PyMOL Python script that loads the backbone (N, CA, C, O; Angstrom):
from pymol import cmd

cmd.read_pdbstr("""\
ATOM      1  N   MET A   1       6.054   4.360 -15.702  1.00  0.00           N
ATOM      2  CA  MET A   1       5.941   3.254 -16.629  1.00  0.00           C
ATOM      3  C   MET A   1       4.738   3.508 -17.540  1.00  0.00           C
ATOM      4  O   MET A   1       3.653   3.837 -17.061  1.00  0.00           O
ATOM      5  N   ILE A   2       4.928   3.360 -18.822  1.00  0.00           N
ATOM      6  CA  ILE A   2       3.864   3.524 -19.818  1.00  0.00           C
ATOM      7  C   ILE A   2       3.384   2.131 -20.241  1.00  0.00           C
ATOM      8  O   ILE A   2       4.184   1.271 -20.607  1.00  0.00           O
ATOM      9  N   LEU A   3       2.069   1.927 -20.185  1.00  0.00           N
ATOM     10  CA  LEU A   3       1.469   0.644 -20.547  1.00  0.00           C
ATOM     11  C   LEU A   3       0.297   0.861 -21.481  1.00  0.00           C
ATOM     12  O   LEU A   3      -0.232   1.967 -21.596  1.00  0.00           O
ATOM     13  N   GLN A   4      -0.098  -0.207 -22.145  1.00  0.00           N
ATOM     14  CA  GLN A   4      -1.294  -0.172 -22.983  1.00  0.00           C
ATOM     15  C   GLN A   4      -2.359  -1.001 -22.278  1.00  0.00           C
ATOM     16  O   GLN A   4      -2.076  -2.083 -21.763  1.00  0.00           O
ATOM     17  N   GLY A   5      -3.589  -0.485 -22.257  1.00  0.00           N
ATOM     18  CA  GLY A   5      -4.659  -1.201 -21.579  1.00  0.00           C
ATOM     19  C   GLY A   5      -5.986  -1.016 -22.285  1.00  0.00           C
ATOM     20  O   GLY A   5      -6.102  -0.256 -23.247  1.00  0.00           O
ATOM     21  N   THR A   6      -6.982  -1.727 -21.786  1.00  0.00           N
ATOM     22  CA  THR A   6      -8.324  -1.694 -22.343  1.00  0.00           C
ATOM     23  C   THR A   6      -9.284  -1.112 -21.315  1.00  0.00           C
ATOM     24  O   THR A   6      -9.286  -1.525 -20.155  1.00  0.00           O
ATOM     25  N   VAL A   7     -10.094  -0.157 -21.739  1.00  0.00           N
ATOM     26  CA  VAL A   7     -11.086   0.437 -20.849  1.00  0.00           C
ATOM     27  C   VAL A   7     -12.155  -0.620 -20.559  1.00  0.00           C
ATOM     28  O   VAL A   7     -12.795  -1.137 -21.475  1.00  0.00           O
ATOM     29  N   ARG A   8     -12.339  -0.936 -19.270  1.00  0.00           N
ATOM     30  CA  ARG A   8     -13.284  -1.974 -18.862  1.00  0.00           C
ATOM     31  C   ARG A   8     -14.583  -1.421 -18.311  1.00  0.00           C
ATOM     32  O   ARG A   8     -15.642  -2.026 -18.478  1.00  0.00           O
ATOM     33  N   ASN A   9     -14.506  -0.256 -17.647  1.00  0.00           N
ATOM     34  CA  ASN A   9     -15.695   0.306 -17.022  1.00  0.00           C
ATOM     35  C   ASN A   9     -15.527   1.821 -16.951  1.00  0.00           C
ATOM     36  O   ASN A   9     -14.420   2.332 -16.784  1.00  0.00           O
ATOM     37  N   ILE A  10     -16.642   2.523 -17.080  1.00  0.00           N
ATOM     38  CA  ILE A  10     -16.625   3.982 -16.987  1.00  0.00           C
ATOM     39  C   ILE A  10     -17.619   4.396 -15.907  1.00  0.00           C
ATOM     40  O   ILE A  10     -18.771   3.961 -15.897  1.00  0.00           O
ATOM     41  N   VAL A  11     -17.145   5.245 -15.002  1.00  0.00           N
ATOM     42  CA  VAL A  11     -17.978   5.777 -13.922  1.00  0.00           C
ATOM     43  C   VAL A  11     -17.889   7.298 -13.968  1.00  0.00           C
ATOM     44  O   VAL A  11     -17.089   7.847 -14.725  1.00  0.00           O
ATOM     45  N   ASP A  12     -18.693   7.976 -13.173  1.00  0.00           N
ATOM     46  CA  ASP A  12     -18.730   9.437 -13.209  1.00  0.00           C
ATOM     47  C   ASP A  12     -17.388  10.084 -12.891  1.00  0.00           C
ATOM     48  O   ASP A  12     -17.101  11.176 -13.380  1.00  0.00           O
ATOM     49  N   PHE A  13     -16.560   9.425 -12.076  1.00  0.00           N
ATOM     50  CA  PHE A  13     -15.303  10.026 -11.632  1.00  0.00           C
ATOM     51  C   PHE A  13     -14.078   9.540 -12.406  1.00  0.00           C
ATOM     52  O   PHE A  13     -12.958   9.930 -12.078  1.00  0.00           O
ATOM     53  N   GLY A  14     -14.267   8.695 -13.430  1.00  0.00           N
ATOM     54  CA  GLY A  14     -13.126   8.243 -14.210  1.00  0.00           C
ATOM     55  C   GLY A  14     -13.405   6.963 -14.974  1.00  0.00           C
ATOM     56  O   GLY A  14     -14.552   6.577 -15.195  1.00  0.00           O
ATOM     57  N   ALA A  15     -12.313   6.317 -15.372  1.00  0.00           N
ATOM     58  CA  ALA A  15     -12.422   5.083 -16.155  1.00  0.00           C
ATOM     59  C   ALA A  15     -11.473   4.036 -15.584  1.00  0.00           C
ATOM     60  O   ALA A  15     -10.337   4.342 -15.221  1.00  0.00           O
ATOM     61  N   PHE A  16     -11.952   2.799 -15.509  1.00  0.00           N
ATOM     62  CA  PHE A  16     -11.123   1.693 -15.059  1.00  0.00           C
ATOM     63  C   PHE A  16     -10.513   1.013 -16.287  1.00  0.00           C
ATOM     64  O   PHE A  16     -11.208   0.687 -17.249  1.00  0.00           O
ATOM     65  N   VAL A  17      -9.194   0.808 -16.225  1.00  0.00           N
ATOM     66  CA  VAL A  17      -8.453   0.271 -17.362  1.00  0.00           C
ATOM     67  C   VAL A  17      -7.759  -1.024 -16.947  1.00  0.00           C
ATOM     68  O   VAL A  17      -7.079  -1.067 -15.922  1.00  0.00           O
ATOM     69  N   ASP A  18      -7.931  -2.067 -17.738  1.00  0.00           N
ATOM     70  CA  ASP A  18      -7.263  -3.354 -17.528  1.00  0.00           C
ATOM     71  C   ASP A  18      -5.864  -3.253 -18.131  1.00  0.00           C
ATOM     72  O   ASP A  18      -5.715  -3.114 -19.345  1.00  0.00           O
ATOM     73  N   ILE A  19      -4.847  -3.324 -17.283  1.00  0.00           N
ATOM     74  CA  ILE A  19      -3.463  -3.223 -17.766  1.00  0.00           C
ATOM     75  C   ILE A  19      -2.739  -4.569 -17.679  1.00  0.00           C
ATOM     76  O   ILE A  19      -1.516  -4.631 -17.813  1.00  0.00           O
ATOM     77  N   GLY A  20      -3.493  -5.636 -17.457  1.00  0.00           N
ATOM     78  CA  GLY A  20      -2.904  -6.967 -17.481  1.00  0.00           C
ATOM     79  C   GLY A  20      -2.468  -7.507 -16.138  1.00  0.00           C
ATOM     80  O   GLY A  20      -1.791  -8.534 -16.078  1.00  0.00           O
ATOM     81  N   VAL A  21      -2.838  -6.842 -15.060  1.00  0.00           N
ATOM     82  CA  VAL A  21      -2.564  -7.369 -13.725  1.00  0.00           C
ATOM     83  C   VAL A  21      -3.901  -7.682 -13.051  1.00  0.00           C
ATOM     84  O   VAL A  21      -4.963  -7.433 -13.621  1.00  0.00           O
ATOM     85  N   HIS A  22      -3.841  -8.220 -11.856  1.00  0.00           N
ATOM     86  CA  HIS A  22      -5.060  -8.676 -11.169  1.00  0.00           C
ATOM     87  C   HIS A  22      -6.078  -7.551 -10.977  1.00  0.00           C
ATOM     88  O   HIS A  22      -7.278  -7.780 -11.127  1.00  0.00           O
ATOM     89  N   GLN A  23      -5.625  -6.357 -10.653  1.00  0.00           N
ATOM     90  CA  GLN A  23      -6.504  -5.237 -10.340  1.00  0.00           C
ATOM     91  C   GLN A  23      -6.518  -4.235 -11.498  1.00  0.00           C
ATOM     92  O   GLN A  23      -5.460  -3.870 -12.011  1.00  0.00           O
ATOM     93  N   ASP A  24      -7.710  -3.788 -11.912  1.00  0.00           N
ATOM     94  CA  ASP A  24      -7.802  -2.726 -12.914  1.00  0.00           C
ATOM     95  C   ASP A  24      -7.334  -1.412 -12.292  1.00  0.00           C
ATOM     96  O   ASP A  24      -7.520  -1.175 -11.099  1.00  0.00           O
ATOM     97  N   GLY A  25      -6.727  -0.569 -13.117  1.00  0.00           N
ATOM     98  CA  GLY A  25      -6.288   0.735 -12.649  1.00  0.00           C
ATOM     99  C   GLY A  25      -7.332   1.793 -12.944  1.00  0.00           C
ATOM    100  O   GLY A  25      -8.124   1.652 -13.876  1.00  0.00           O
ATOM    101  N   LEU A  26      -7.334   2.855 -12.149  1.00  0.00           N
ATOM    102  CA  LEU A  26      -8.278   3.947 -12.321  1.00  0.00           C
ATOM    103  C   LEU A  26      -7.579   5.152 -12.939  1.00  0.00           C
ATOM    104  O   LEU A  26      -6.538   5.603 -12.461  1.00  0.00           O
ATOM    105  N   VAL A  27      -8.179   5.665 -14.017  1.00  0.00           N
ATOM    106  CA  VAL A  27      -7.775   6.950 -14.568  1.00  0.00           C
ATOM    107  C   VAL A  27      -8.822   7.942 -14.091  1.00  0.00           C
ATOM    108  O   VAL A  27      -9.963   7.921 -14.551  1.00  0.00           O
ATOM    109  N   HIS A  28      -8.427   8.818 -13.161  1.00  0.00           N
ATOM    110  CA  HIS A  28      -9.362   9.808 -12.636  1.00  0.00           C
ATOM    111  C   HIS A  28      -9.760  10.764 -13.755  1.00  0.00           C
ATOM    112  O   HIS A  28      -8.988  10.982 -14.688  1.00  0.00           O
ATOM    113  N   ILE A  29     -10.949  11.328 -13.668  1.00  0.00           N
ATOM    114  CA  ILE A  29     -11.469  12.220 -14.710  1.00  0.00           C
ATOM    115  C   ILE A  29     -10.504  13.378 -14.986  1.00  0.00           C
ATOM    116  O   ILE A  29     -10.420  13.855 -16.118  1.00  0.00           O
ATOM    117  N   SER A  30      -9.782  13.829 -13.968  1.00  0.00           N
ATOM    118  CA  SER A  30      -8.830  14.926 -14.151  1.00  0.00           C
ATOM    119  C   SER A  30      -7.585  14.498 -14.919  1.00  0.00           C
ATOM    120  O   SER A  30      -6.821  15.348 -15.377  1.00  0.00           O
ATOM    121  N   GLN A  31      -7.370  13.188 -15.066  1.00  0.00           N
ATOM    122  CA  GLN A  31      -6.200  12.664 -15.757  1.00  0.00           C
ATOM    123  C   GLN A  31      -6.527  12.099 -17.146  1.00  0.00           C
ATOM    124  O   GLN A  31      -5.669  11.487 -17.784  1.00  0.00           O
ATOM    125  N   LEU A  32      -7.762  12.303 -17.612  1.00  0.00           N
ATOM    126  CA  LEU A  32      -8.176  11.772 -18.911  1.00  0.00           C
ATOM    127  C   LEU A  32      -7.699  12.627 -20.082  1.00  0.00           C
ATOM    128  O   LEU A  32      -7.382  12.098 -21.148  1.00  0.00           O
ATOM    129  N   ALA A  33      -7.647  13.943 -19.890  1.00  0.00           N
ATOM    130  CA  ALA A  33      -7.274  14.843 -20.982  1.00  0.00           C
ATOM    131  C   ALA A  33      -6.675  16.110 -20.391  1.00  0.00           C
ATOM    132  O   ALA A  33      -6.790  16.368 -19.193  1.00  0.00           O
ATOM    133  N   ASP A  34      -6.038  16.889 -21.244  1.00  0.00           N
ATOM    134  CA  ASP A  34      -5.419  18.130 -20.778  1.00  0.00           C
ATOM    135  C   ASP A  34      -6.375  19.316 -20.828  1.00  0.00           C
ATOM    136  O   ASP A  34      -5.960  20.467 -20.700  1.00  0.00           O
ATOM    137  N   LYS A  35      -7.665  19.020 -21.018  1.00  0.00           N
ATOM    138  CA  LYS A  35      -8.697  20.052 -20.982  1.00  0.00           C
ATOM    139  C   LYS A  35      -9.815  19.567 -20.071  1.00  0.00           C
ATOM    140  O   LYS A  35      -9.808  18.414 -19.640  1.00  0.00           O
ATOM    141  N   PHE A  36     -10.780  20.442 -19.773  1.00  0.00           N
ATOM    142  CA  PHE A  36     -11.887  20.063 -18.902  1.00  0.00           C
ATOM    143  C   PHE A  36     -12.713  18.953 -19.544  1.00  0.00           C
ATOM    144  O   PHE A  36     -13.058  19.022 -20.723  1.00  0.00           O
ATOM    145  N   VAL A  37     -13.023  17.935 -18.754  1.00  0.00           N
ATOM    146  CA  VAL A  37     -13.843  16.811 -19.208  1.00  0.00           C
ATOM    147  C   VAL A  37     -15.090  16.773 -18.330  1.00  0.00           C
ATOM    148  O   VAL A  37     -15.001  16.609 -17.113  1.00  0.00           O
ATOM    149  N   LYS A  38     -16.252  16.929 -18.962  1.00  0.00           N
ATOM    150  CA  LYS A  38     -17.516  16.929 -18.218  1.00  0.00           C
ATOM    151  C   LYS A  38     -17.865  15.520 -17.747  1.00  0.00           C
ATOM    152  O   LYS A  38     -18.297  15.331 -16.609  1.00  0.00           O
ATOM    153  N   HIS A  39     -17.679  14.534 -18.617  1.00  0.00           N
ATOM    154  CA  HIS A  39     -17.950  13.137 -18.279  1.00  0.00           C
ATOM    155  C   HIS A  39     -16.941  12.268 -19.029  1.00  0.00           C
ATOM    156  O   HIS A  39     -16.608  12.572 -20.175  1.00  0.00           O
ATOM    157  N   PRO A  40     -16.449  11.197 -18.412  1.00  0.00           N
ATOM    158  CA  PRO A  40     -15.463  10.333 -19.073  1.00  0.00           C
ATOM    159  C   PRO A  40     -15.909   9.790 -20.429  1.00  0.00           C
ATOM    160  O   PRO A  40     -15.069   9.519 -21.287  1.00  0.00           O
ATOM    161  N   LEU A  41     -17.207   9.627 -20.636  1.00  0.00           N
ATOM    162  CA  LEU A  41     -17.692   9.128 -21.932  1.00  0.00           C
ATOM    163  C   LEU A  41     -17.410  10.102 -23.072  1.00  0.00           C
ATOM    164  O   LEU A  41     -17.464   9.719 -24.241  1.00  0.00           O
ATOM    165  N   ASP A  42     -17.110  11.359 -22.742  1.00  0.00           N
ATOM    166  CA  ASP A  42     -16.748  12.333 -23.766  1.00  0.00           C
ATOM    167  C   ASP A  42     -15.364  12.047 -24.350  1.00  0.00           C
ATOM    168  O   ASP A  42     -15.029  12.536 -25.428  1.00  0.00           O
ATOM    169  N   VAL A  43     -14.555  11.249 -23.631  1.00  0.00           N
ATOM    170  CA  VAL A  43     -13.170  10.997 -24.030  1.00  0.00           C
ATOM    171  C   VAL A  43     -12.934   9.538 -24.428  1.00  0.00           C
ATOM    172  O   VAL A  43     -12.278   9.263 -25.432  1.00  0.00           O
ATOM    173  N   VAL A  44     -13.472   8.604 -23.635  1.00  0.00           N
ATOM    174  CA  VAL A  44     -13.237   7.176 -23.876  1.00  0.00           C
ATOM    175  C   VAL A  44     -14.546   6.399 -23.862  1.00  0.00           C
ATOM    176  O   VAL A  44     -15.565   6.871 -23.358  1.00  0.00           O
ATOM    177  N   SER A  45     -14.491   5.204 -24.423  1.00  0.00           N
ATOM    178  CA  SER A  45     -15.625   4.277 -24.408  1.00  0.00           C
ATOM    179  C   SER A  45     -15.135   2.924 -23.922  1.00  0.00           C
ATOM    180  O   SER A  45     -13.943   2.625 -23.999  1.00  0.00           O
ATOM    181  N   VAL A  46     -16.047   2.112 -23.425  1.00  0.00           N
ATOM    182  CA  VAL A  46     -15.697   0.760 -22.990  1.00  0.00           C
ATOM    183  C   VAL A  46     -15.151  -0.010 -24.188  1.00  0.00           C
ATOM    184  O   VAL A  46     -15.748  -0.007 -25.265  1.00  0.00           O
ATOM    185  N   GLY A  47     -14.020  -0.664 -23.992  1.00  0.00           N
ATOM    186  CA  GLY A  47     -13.384  -1.436 -25.048  1.00  0.00           C
ATOM    187  C   GLY A  47     -12.268  -0.700 -25.770  1.00  0.00           C
ATOM    188  O   GLY A  47     -11.529  -1.318 -26.537  1.00  0.00           O
ATOM    189  N   ASP A  48     -12.124   0.594 -25.550  1.00  0.00           N
ATOM    190  CA  ASP A  48     -11.045   1.361 -26.185  1.00  0.00           C
ATOM    191  C   ASP A  48      -9.685   0.887 -25.682  1.00  0.00           C
ATOM    192  O   ASP A  48      -9.528   0.559 -24.506  1.00  0.00           O
ATOM    193  N   ILE A  49      -8.717   0.854 -26.575  1.00  0.00           N
ATOM    194  CA  ILE A  49      -7.327   0.566 -26.222  1.00  0.00           C
ATOM    195  C   ILE A  49      -6.649   1.910 -26.000  1.00  0.00           C
ATOM    196  O   ILE A  49      -6.645   2.762 -26.889  1.00  0.00           O
ATOM    197  N   VAL A  50      -6.070   2.104 -24.808  1.00  0.00           N
ATOM    198  CA  VAL A  50      -5.471   3.387 -24.462  1.00  0.00           C
ATOM    199  C   VAL A  50      -4.066   3.185 -23.908  1.00  0.00           C
ATOM    200  O   VAL A  50      -3.747   2.127 -23.364  1.00  0.00           O
ATOM    201  N   ASP A  51      -3.231   4.209 -24.052  1.00  0.00           N
ATOM    202  CA  ASP A  51      -1.912   4.234 -23.431  1.00  0.00           C
ATOM    203  C   ASP A  51      -2.041   4.979 -22.115  1.00  0.00           C
ATOM    204  O   ASP A  51      -2.592   6.079 -22.064  1.00  0.00           O
ATOM    205  N   VAL A  52      -1.529   4.375 -21.050  1.00  0.00           N
ATOM    206  CA  VAL A  52      -1.626   4.976 -19.730  1.00  0.00           C
ATOM    207  C   VAL A  52      -0.258   4.989 -19.058  1.00  0.00           C
ATOM    208  O   VAL A  52       0.625   4.192 -19.375  1.00  0.00           O
ATOM    209  N   LYS A  53      -0.117   5.907 -18.131  1.00  0.00           N
ATOM    210  CA  LYS A  53       1.093   6.023 -17.332  1.00  0.00           C
ATOM    211  C   LYS A  53       0.743   5.670 -15.894  1.00  0.00           C
ATOM    212  O   LYS A  53      -0.252   6.163 -15.362  1.00  0.00           O
ATOM    213  N   VAL A  54       1.544   4.825 -15.261  1.00  0.00           N
ATOM    214  CA  VAL A  54       1.308   4.444 -13.874  1.00  0.00           C
ATOM    215  C   VAL A  54       1.799   5.576 -12.972  1.00  0.00           C
ATOM    216  O   VAL A  54       2.976   5.937 -13.000  1.00  0.00           O
ATOM    217  N   LEU A  55       0.887   6.132 -12.174  1.00  0.00           N
ATOM    218  CA  LEU A  55       1.235   7.210 -11.251  1.00  0.00           C
ATOM    219  C   LEU A  55       1.558   6.683  -9.866  1.00  0.00           C
ATOM    220  O   LEU A  55       2.492   7.154  -9.217  1.00  0.00           O
ATOM    221  N   ASP A  56       0.778   5.699  -9.410  1.00  0.00           N
ATOM    222  CA  ASP A  56       0.964   5.196  -8.053  1.00  0.00           C
ATOM    223  C   ASP A  56       0.368   3.799  -7.939  1.00  0.00           C
ATOM    224  O   ASP A  56      -0.640   3.483  -8.571  1.00  0.00           O
ATOM    225  N   VAL A  57       1.007   2.977  -7.128  1.00  0.00           N
ATOM    226  CA  VAL A  57       0.490   1.646  -6.812  1.00  0.00           C
ATOM    227  C   VAL A  57       0.402   1.538  -5.299  1.00  0.00           C
ATOM    228  O   VAL A  57       1.413   1.634  -4.604  1.00  0.00           O
ATOM    229  N   ASP A  58      -0.813   1.337  -4.790  1.00  0.00           N
ATOM    230  CA  ASP A  58      -1.037   1.185  -3.359  1.00  0.00           C
ATOM    231  C   ASP A  58      -1.400  -0.273  -3.102  1.00  0.00           C
ATOM    232  O   ASP A  58      -2.551  -0.674  -3.276  1.00  0.00           O
ATOM    233  N   THR A  59      -0.410  -1.064  -2.687  1.00  0.00           N
ATOM    234  CA  THR A  59      -0.646  -2.495  -2.483  1.00  0.00           C
ATOM    235  C   THR A  59      -1.505  -2.774  -1.254  1.00  0.00           C
ATOM    236  O   THR A  59      -2.186  -3.797  -1.190  1.00  0.00           O
ATOM    237  N   MET A  60      -1.474  -1.869  -0.278  1.00  0.00           N
ATOM    238  CA  MET A  60      -2.284  -2.068   0.931  1.00  0.00           C
ATOM    239  C   MET A  60      -3.779  -1.962   0.614  1.00  0.00           C
ATOM    240  O   MET A  60      -4.583  -2.708   1.173  1.00  0.00           O
ATOM    241  N   LYS A  61      -4.152  -1.046  -0.275  1.00  0.00           N
ATOM    242  CA  LYS A  61      -5.559  -0.843  -0.634  1.00  0.00           C
ATOM    243  C   LYS A  61      -5.916  -1.473  -1.979  1.00  0.00           C
ATOM    244  O   LYS A  61      -7.050  -1.339  -2.440  1.00  0.00           O
ATOM    245  N   ASN A  62      -4.961  -2.159  -2.616  1.00  0.00           N
ATOM    246  CA  ASN A  62      -5.165  -2.778  -3.928  1.00  0.00           C
ATOM    247  C   ASN A  62      -5.661  -1.775  -4.960  1.00  0.00           C
ATOM    248  O   ASN A  62      -6.650  -2.027  -5.648  1.00  0.00           O
ATOM    249  N   ARG A  63      -4.971  -0.631  -5.072  1.00  0.00           N
ATOM    250  CA  ARG A  63      -5.350   0.410  -6.017  1.00  0.00           C
ATOM    251  C   ARG A  63      -4.177   0.768  -6.914  1.00  0.00           C
ATOM    252  O   ARG A  63      -3.028   0.830  -6.476  1.00  0.00           O
ATOM    253  N   ILE A  64      -4.497   1.000  -8.179  1.00  0.00           N
ATOM    254  CA  ILE A  64      -3.505   1.465  -9.149  1.00  0.00           C
ATOM    255  C   ILE A  64      -4.023   2.755  -9.737  1.00  0.00           C
ATOM    256  O   ILE A  64      -5.118   2.799 -10.297  1.00  0.00           O
ATOM    257  N   GLN A  65      -3.232   3.809  -9.607  1.00  0.00           N
ATOM    258  CA  GLN A  65      -3.620   5.120 -10.120  1.00  0.00           C
ATOM    259  C   GLN A  65      -2.919   5.343 -11.448  1.00  0.00           C
ATOM    260  O   GLN A  65      -1.698   5.219 -11.547  1.00  0.00           O
ATOM    261  N   LEU A  66      -3.706   5.675 -12.475  1.00  0.00           N
ATOM    262  CA  LEU A  66      -3.188   5.838 -13.829  1.00  0.00           C
ATOM    263  C   LEU A  66      -3.482   7.229 -14.372  1.00  0.00           C
ATOM    264  O   LEU A  66      -4.310   7.964 -13.834  1.00  0.00           O
ATOM    265  N   SER A  67      -2.787   7.568 -15.444  1.00  0.00           N
ATOM    266  CA  SER A  67      -3.026   8.838 -16.144  1.00  0.00           C
ATOM    267  C   SER A  67      -2.957   8.586 -17.637  1.00  0.00           C
ATOM    268  O   SER A  67      -2.142   7.788 -18.100  1.00  0.00           O
ATOM    269  N   MET A  68      -3.812   9.265 -18.392  1.00  0.00           N
ATOM    270  CA  MET A  68      -3.719   9.214 -19.845  1.00  0.00           C
ATOM    271  C   MET A  68      -2.962  10.416 -20.376  1.00  0.00           C
ATOM    272  O   MET A  68      -2.772  10.534 -21.587  1.00  0.00           O
ATOM    273  N   LEU A  69      -2.523  11.313 -19.498  1.00  0.00           N
ATOM    274  CA  LEU A  69      -1.731  12.472 -19.886  1.00  0.00           C
ATOM    275  C   LEU A  69      -0.276  12.052 -19.995  1.00  0.00           C
ATOM    276  O   LEU A  69       0.442  12.030 -18.995  1.00  0.00           O
ATOM    277  N   ILE A  70       0.157  11.724 -21.180  1.00  0.00           N
ATOM    278  CA  ILE A  70       1.517  11.207 -21.363  1.00  0.00           C
ATOM    279  C   ILE A  70       2.384  12.263 -22.032  1.00  0.00           C
ATOM    280  O   ILE A  70       3.567  12.026 -22.276  1.00  0.00           O
TER     281      ILE A  70
END
""", "prot")
cmd.dss("prot")
cmd.show_as("cartoon", "prot")
cmd.util.cbc("prot")
cmd.orient("prot")
């Protein structure tokens, strides 16, 4: 599923994106671009509108795994 979301927080290992559900999804640093990314701030900033693909939803751990590689 492809969704549009807003980057809410950036950490060393990726970016959290609000996709309109209760829990923000995580785009791991390896899923931000098709090239090496040293830090997520090199690719996205807080408040950016991005297109993401849902990779996995873990309801037991309340985690949503996303990718920006579409």
